[in-house]
N, C-alpha and C positions, 0 to 999 in steps of 0.2 A: 300538780304543783300545789305547794302549800301557800298559805296567805302571805307569809313572810317572803317566800321566793317571788311571788307575783309583785309584791311591793318593791322588792329590790330591782326587779326587771323594769318596772314602771319608773322608778327613780332614775335608773341608768338611762332609760329612753329619754326622759325629760332633760337630763343633763346634756345628752348628746344633741337633742333638738335645740337647746339653748345655745350651745357652742356653735352649731351650724347656723343658727339665726344671727349670732353675733358676727360670724365670719361673712355671712351674706350681706350684712349691713356695712361691712368694710372696717370692722374693728381690727386693729393690728394684733397679731399673734406673736408676742414676745416671749421666747423661752417656753412655749407651750401654754402660757397664761394669756387669756384674752383680756386685752386692755380696752376700755371704753374710750371713745374719742373724746377729746377735751370739750367740744361744744355740744355733746349729746347728753341727754338726761337718761340715766339708767332706770328701768329696764325697757322703756318705750322706744328709745332711739330717736326721740324728738329733741329739737333744740329747745333751749329755755323759752324762747319767744313762742314757738309752736305749742309747747306745753301750757304756757299761760293763756294762749288763745283757746285751746281746747277746754281749759279749766273755766274760762269766762263763759263759754257756751254751756258747760255743765251747770254752773251756778244760775245762769239765766233760765235754763230749762227747769231747774228745781224750783225757782221762784214762780214760774208760770204754773207748774204742777201744783204748788202750794196754794196759789190764788184760786185755781179751778176747784181743788178739793175743799177749800174753805167755803167757797160759794155753794158747792154741792151739799156740804154739811148744814149750812144755814138754810138752804131750801128744804132739806129733809126735816129739820127741826121745826120750821114754820108749818110745813104741810102735814105733819103727823099729829093726830089728835091726842095721843097718849103723853106727849111732852108738855101739854098745857094749852 
């Protein structure tokens, strides 16, 4: 198989998987086109409230990571003799 053939097969496989996932989530299939539910956020299938909750956890985790990394950088700067 050539690279282009492999990419075409991979693309078709991903499209079919997406359609199957949408059907599994209960999205209506109107005229062969998959329509997302009105209360779901594409492409996750979460409602707006669920997406906001996940986003708040992501932001909180990023803040904790930032504080820990800032503390680690300060400790390294203080403990290394070549920085002063």
